C-alpha positions as CSV (number, residue, x, y, z in Angstrom):
1,M,36.1,133.4,185.7
2,D,37.1,131.0,188.4
3,L,40.5,131.7,189.9
4,N,40.4,128.8,192.4
5,Y,42.0,125.5,191.8
6,S,39.7,122.6,191.1
7,P,39.9,119.4,193.2
8,Q,41.8,117.7,190.4
9,E,44.3,120.6,190.3
10,L,44.7,120.4,194.1
11,A,45.4,116.7,193.9
12,F,48.0,117.4,191.1
13,R,49.6,120.0,193.4
14,D,50.0,117.4,196.1
15,E,51.6,115.0,193.7
16,V,54.1,117.6,192.5
17,R,54.9,118.7,196.0
18,S,55.6,115.1,197.1
19,F,57.8,114.5,194.1
20,V,59.9,117.6,194.5
21,R,60.4,117.2,198.2
22,S,61.4,113.6,197.9
23,R,63.6,113.7,194.8
24,L,65.2,117.2,194.7
25,P,68.8,116.8,196.0
26,H,69.3,118.8,199.2
27,E,72.7,120.2,198.1
28,I,71.1,121.6,194.9
29,S,68.1,123.2,196.7
30,R,70.4,124.7,199.3
31,K,72.4,126.5,196.6
32,V,69.2,127.9,195.0
33,L,67.7,129.0,198.3
34,E,71.0,130.6,199.5
35,H,71.7,132.3,196.1
36,K,74.8,130.3,195.5
37,R,76.2,129.6,192.1
38,L,74.9,126.6,190.2
39,G,77.1,124.6,187.9
40,R,76.2,122.8,184.7
41,D,75.8,119.5,186.5
42,D,73.4,120.9,189.0
43,Y,71.0,121.8,186.2
44,L,71.5,118.4,184.5
45,V,70.9,116.3,187.6
46,W,67.5,118.0,188.1
47,Q,66.5,117.9,184.5
48,K,67.3,114.2,184.2
49,L,65.2,113.5,187.3
50,L,62.3,115.3,185.7
51,H,62.9,113.4,182.4
52,A,62.7,110.1,184.2
53,Q,59.4,111.2,185.8
54,G,58.1,112.3,182.4
55,W,57.9,116.0,183.5
56,M,60.8,117.5,181.6
57,A,58.5,119.2,179.0
58,P,55.3,120.3,180.7
59,N,53.9,122.1,177.7
60,W,54.8,119.6,174.9
61,P,52.1,117.3,173.4
62,A,52.2,113.8,174.7
63,Q,53.1,112.4,171.3
64,Y,56.5,114.1,171.5
65,G,57.2,113.0,175.0
66,G,55.7,115.9,176.8
67,A,53.6,115.9,179.9
68,A,50.7,117.7,178.0
69,W,49.8,119.7,181.1
70,T,47.3,122.4,181.1
71,A,48.5,126.0,181.7
72,V,47.2,125.7,185.3
73,Q,49.1,122.5,186.0
74,Q,52.3,124.1,184.6
75,H,51.8,127.1,186.9
76,I,51.4,124.8,189.9
77,F,54.5,122.9,188.9
78,D,56.5,126.2,188.7
79,E,55.2,127.4,192.0
80,E,56.1,124.2,193.8
81,C,59.6,124.0,192.3
82,A,60.3,127.6,193.2
83,E,59.1,127.0,196.8
84,A,61.4,124.0,197.2
85,G,64.4,125.7,195.7
86,A,64.6,123.6,192.5
87,P,66.8,125.0,189.7
88,R,65.0,126.4,186.7
89,I,64.8,124.2,183.7
90,I,67.3,125.7,181.2
91,P,64.7,127.2,178.8
92,F,66.5,127.3,175.4
93,G,65.8,123.7,174.5
94,V,62.6,122.6,176.1
95,N,60.8,126.0,176.3
96,M,62.1,127.8,173.2
97,V,63.4,125.8,170.3
98,G,61.5,122.7,171.2
99,P,58.0,124.3,170.7
100,V,59.3,125.8,167.4
101,I,60.4,122.5,166.1
102,I,57.1,120.9,167.1
103,A,55.1,123.6,165.4
104,F,57.3,124.3,162.3
105,G,60.0,121.6,162.1
106,S,60.4,118.8,159.6
107,A,59.7,115.2,160.5
108,W,63.4,114.5,160.7
109,Q,64.0,117.4,163.0
110,K,61.3,116.3,165.4
111,Q,62.5,112.7,165.4
112,H,66.2,113.7,165.9
113,Y,66.2,116.7,168.1
114,L,63.1,116.4,170.4
115,P,64.3,113.2,172.2
116,R,67.7,114.8,172.8
117,I,66.2,117.9,174.2
118,L,64.1,115.9,176.6
119,S,67.0,113.8,177.8
120,S,69.3,116.8,178.1
121,E,71.7,115.1,175.7
122,D,71.8,118.4,173.8
123,W,72.3,121.7,175.7
124,W,70.9,124.5,173.6
125,C,71.6,128.2,173.5
126,Q,70.0,131.1,171.6
127,G,71.6,133.1,168.8
128,Y,69.4,136.2,168.4
129,S,71.1,139.4,169.6
130,E,74.0,140.9,167.8
131,P,76.2,144.0,168.6
132,G,73.9,146.1,166.4
133,A,70.7,144.1,166.7
134,G,69.2,143.7,170.1
135,S,65.8,145.3,170.7
136,D,65.8,146.0,166.9
137,L,66.3,142.4,166.1
138,A,65.4,142.8,162.4
139,S,68.7,144.7,162.0
140,L,70.7,141.5,162.4
141,K,73.6,141.0,159.9
142,T,74.7,137.4,160.4
143,R,74.4,135.9,156.9
144,A,73.7,132.4,155.7
145,E,74.5,131.8,152.0
146,R,73.2,128.6,150.5
147,R,75.9,126.6,148.7
148,G,74.5,123.3,147.5
149,E,73.4,121.2,150.4
150,H,74.8,123.6,153.0
151,Y,74.3,127.1,154.3
152,V,77.6,128.9,155.0
153,V,77.2,131.2,158.0
154,N,79.3,134.2,158.8
155,G,78.7,136.8,161.5
156,Q,78.5,137.3,165.3
157,K,76.0,136.8,168.0
158,T,76.3,138.3,171.5
159,W,74.9,138.0,175.0
160,T,74.6,134.3,174.3
161,T,73.6,132.8,177.6
162,L,75.5,129.7,178.7
163,A,77.0,129.1,175.2
164,Q,80.1,127.8,176.9
165,H,78.1,124.7,177.8
166,A,76.0,124.4,174.6
167,D,76.0,121.6,172.1
168,M,73.6,123.4,169.7
169,I,72.5,126.9,169.0
170,F,69.3,128.1,167.2
171,C,70.0,131.2,165.2
172,L,68.3,133.9,163.3
173,V,70.3,134.5,160.1
174,R,69.9,136.7,157.1
175,T,69.3,134.7,153.9
176,A,68.1,137.6,151.7
177,S,68.5,141.4,151.7
178,T,65.6,142.4,149.4
179,G,62.1,143.5,150.5
180,K,61.3,144.1,154.2
181,R,64.1,143.3,156.6
182,Q,61.9,140.7,158.4
183,E,61.3,138.8,155.2
184,G,65.0,138.0,154.7
185,I,65.5,136.2,158.0
186,S,65.6,132.4,158.4
187,F,65.8,130.1,161.4
188,L,68.8,127.7,161.5
189,L,69.9,124.9,163.9
190,V,73.7,124.9,164.3
191,D,76.0,122.3,165.9
192,M,78.4,124.3,168.2
193,R,81.1,121.8,167.4
194,T,81.2,122.7,163.7
195,P,84.5,124.1,162.5
196,G,84.4,127.9,162.4
197,V,82.2,128.3,165.6
198,N,84.1,130.3,168.2
199,V,82.8,131.1,171.7
200,R,84.3,134.0,173.6
201,P,83.4,134.7,177.2
202,I,81.9,138.0,178.4
203,I,82.5,138.5,182.2
204,T,79.6,140.5,183.5
205,L,79.5,143.1,186.4
206,D,78.7,140.4,188.9
207,G,81.9,138.5,188.0
208,E,80.0,135.7,186.3
209,H,80.8,133.9,183.0
210,E,77.1,133.6,182.0
211,V,77.1,135.2,178.6
212,N,79.3,135.0,175.5
213,E,80.1,136.2,172.1
214,V,79.6,133.5,169.4
215,W,81.5,134.0,166.1
216,F,80.7,132.2,162.9
217,E,83.4,132.0,160.2
218,D,82.4,130.0,157.1
219,V,80.4,127.6,159.2
220,E,78.7,124.9,157.1
221,V,75.2,124.0,158.3
222,P,73.3,121.3,156.5
223,V,70.2,122.5,154.6
224,E,68.1,120.0,156.6
225,N,68.8,122.2,159.7
226,L,66.7,125.0,158.3
227,V,63.5,125.1,160.3
228,G,60.4,125.6,158.2
229,E,60.7,127.8,155.1
230,E,63.6,130.1,154.1
231,G,62.7,133.7,154.9
232,R,60.1,132.8,157.5
233,G,62.3,133.0,160.5
234,W,60.8,136.2,161.8
235,T,57.4,134.4,162.2
236,Y,59.1,131.6,164.1
237,A,61.0,134.0,166.3
238,K,57.8,135.8,167.3
239,F,56.3,132.4,168.2
240,L,59.3,131.6,170.3
241,L,59.4,135.0,172.1
242,A,55.7,134.5,173.2
243,H,56.8,131.3,175.0
244,E,59.8,133.1,176.5
245,R,58.0,136.1,177.8
246,S,55.3,134.1,179.5
247,G,57.9,132.4,181.7
248,I,59.9,135.6,182.6
249,A,57.3,136.9,185.1
250,G,58.6,134.3,187.6
251,V,55.7,134.6,190.1
252,G,56.8,131.5,192.1
253,A,60.4,132.6,192.4
254,S,59.4,136.1,193.4
255,K,57.2,134.7,196.2
256,R,60.1,132.7,197.5
257,E,62.4,135.8,197.3
258,L,59.8,137.9,199.2
259,R,59.9,135.4,202.0
260,M,63.7,135.6,202.0
261,L,63.5,139.4,202.1
262,K,61.3,139.3,205.2
263,Y,63.6,136.9,206.9
264,I,66.6,139.2,206.2
265,A,64.7,142.2,207.4
266,S,63.9,140.3,210.6
267,Q,67.6,139.5,211.2
268,E,69.1,142.9,210.4
269,K,69.1,145.5,213.1
270,R,68.7,149.3,212.9
271,S,69.1,151.3,216.2
272,G,68.8,148.0,218.1
273,R,65.6,146.9,216.5
274,P,64.9,144.5,213.6
275,L,64.7,146.3,210.3
276,I,61.3,144.9,209.6
277,E,59.9,147.0,212.5
278,D,61.0,150.2,210.7
279,V,57.8,151.7,209.3
280,R,59.4,153.0,206.2
281,F,61.1,149.8,205.2
282,R,58.1,147.8,206.1
283,D,56.0,150.0,203.8
284,R,58.5,149.2,201.0
285,I,58.1,145.5,201.6
286,A,54.3,145.9,201.6
287,R,54.3,147.7,198.3
288,V,56.2,145.0,196.5
289,E,54.1,142.4,198.2
290,I,50.9,144.1,196.9
291,D,52.4,144.3,193.4
292,L,53.3,140.6,193.5
293,M,49.8,139.7,194.6
294,A,48.4,141.7,191.7
295,L,50.8,140.0,189.3
296,E,49.8,136.6,190.6
297,I,46.1,137.4,190.1
298,T,46.8,138.7,186.6
299,N,48.7,135.5,185.9
300,L,45.8,133.3,187.2
301,R,43.3,135.3,185.1
302,M,45.4,134.4,182.0
303,L,45.6,130.8,183.1
304,A,41.8,130.7,183.6
305,A,41.4,132.2,180.1
306,E,43.6,129.5,178.6
307,R,41.7,126.8,180.6
308,E,38.6,128.1,178.8
309,G,40.3,127.9,175.4
310,R,41.2,131.6,174.9
311,A,44.8,132.2,173.8
312,P,46.8,134.9,175.6
313,G,47.7,138.0,173.6
314,A,49.5,141.2,174.6
315,E,48.7,140.4,178.3
316,V,51.9,138.4,178.2
317,S,53.8,141.7,177.8
318,M,52.1,143.0,181.0
319,L,53.4,139.9,182.9
320,K,56.9,140.4,181.6
321,I,56.9,144.1,182.6
322,R,55.6,143.8,186.1
323,G,57.3,140.5,186.8
324,T,60.7,141.8,186.0
325,D,60.1,145.1,187.8
326,I,59.2,143.1,191.0
327,Q,62.3,140.9,190.6
328,Q,64.5,143.9,190.5
329,T,62.8,145.6,193.4
330,L,63.3,142.5,195.6
331,T,67.0,142.5,194.9
332,E,67.2,146.2,195.7
333,L,65.5,145.8,199.0
334,M,67.7,142.9,200.0
335,M,70.8,145.0,199.2
336,D,69.3,147.9,201.3
337,A,68.6,145.6,204.2
338,V,72.1,144.2,204.6
339,G,73.8,147.5,203.9
340,P,77.6,147.4,203.5
341,Y,77.6,143.6,203.9
342,A,76.1,143.4,200.4
343,L,79.5,144.6,199.0
344,P,81.1,141.7,197.2
345,H,83.8,139.8,199.2
346,L,86.9,139.6,197.0
347,P,89.6,137.9,199.1
348,D,92.3,138.3,196.4
349,A,91.9,142.0,196.5
350,W,90.9,142.8,200.1
351,G,91.9,139.9,202.2
352,D,89.7,137.6,204.3
353,H,88.8,140.2,207.0
354,W,88.4,143.5,205.0
355,L,85.3,144.4,207.0
356,G,86.9,143.8,210.3
357,E,86.7,140.4,212.0
358,H,84.0,139.1,209.8
359,V,82.2,139.8,206.5
360,G,78.7,139.7,207.7
361,P,76.0,137.0,207.6
362,E,76.2,134.3,205.0
363,Y,73.0,135.3,203.3
364,A,74.5,138.7,202.5
365,A,77.5,137.5,200.5
366,P,75.7,136.7,197.2
367,L,73.3,139.7,197.2
368,A,75.4,142.2,195.3
369,A,76.1,139.7,192.5
370,R,72.4,138.9,192.4
371,Y,71.4,142.6,192.3
372,F,73.8,143.3,189.4
373,N,72.7,140.2,187.5
374,H,69.0,141.1,187.7
375,R,69.6,144.4,185.9
376,K,69.2,142.3,182.7
377,V,65.7,140.9,183.3
378,S,64.0,144.1,182.1
379,I,66.0,143.8,178.9
380,Y,66.0,140.2,177.6
381,G,63.0,138.7,176.0
382,G,62.2,142.0,174.5
383,S,63.0,145.1,176.6
384,N,60.3,146.5,178.9
385,E,60.1,149.6,176.8
386,I,59.1,147.6,173.8
387,Q,56.6,145.6,175.9
388,R,55.0,148.9,176.9
389,N,54.6,149.8,173.3
390,I,52.9,146.4,172.6
391,V,50.5,147.0,175.5
392,A,49.7,150.5,174.3
393,Q,49.0,149.4,170.8
394,H,47.2,146.1,171.3
395,I,45.4,146.7,174.7
396,L,45.0,150.4,175.0
397,G,44.6,151.0,171.3
398,L,47.0,154.0,171.2
């Protein structure tokens, strides 16, 4: 198994690096690198630049407008984008529902939706989790009753990321209550502007409006928006989750954040010396760096297997577990490094000088919010506890 890049892959890396460095707007990369908030337009500007280059959908077949890259090329692209501070591509359209439509959708769905996903004309969100159906997704209760040429949808979805921006939502809905729970689930594409769709914000611990409740009250969805066959939504959902989990590991972004951690530790002082010279703290950095190196090697092994035509299996769960653990550890170490300056600065509550004459270095200001936000990464995409069960069953044979 060859874990080194081929000459062709190295040439591709140079091409991607040149494009990202020349086309990525500086004001957007600065926000990413400094952990500042990104707005809707920041994502759209970058996605439209990628679309113009033909790089918006790296893993789509060329016949649908994708770049048709290999898994190794996509890894290189992700690494270079993370290094430069490019925003992530919002995954719900291009990385989640897009592959489902390509694999299982009707000819009309492919013709209508895929170009709009590529151009970012449609912003998608995901309607899976419900108040009583998160990790146990098969317990979902949102119902879709067929009435003539429409399904009438009633129910609630929660933790719906960026639904406040979305034009479309792909939903798992219950179309039957007999037999196994999984057999009564279908996959619907719903226009968010349809009467009866109501989005309510959830303000999270970091003060962000990132997630939402989405309520459906007698929402009429054309039958042509059913993906595949009625009652087969569980199969399509598992297909989608495999795509989601493979991207959650975030090796490139974690390498960038590790460099930021080292920089912060070199700036912060303890007893008059840079924190990075403290043996105990340096050991903690070394441990997470070793874990990240191991994760990257595991990821490259999977990519090498895909290059040889072998599909990944439960190993994707291993990447998800270790990748999210590392992301959380990096946020914890940054918080520890800056100490009280990691406390959120709330001018309305505390005034502009609540820590004295200043509120610490600029890089410290977003770290508390980032720490809180990253508590979620070990939960979404299938909680890490569930992923460990998958590894135990399918790899360890327990």
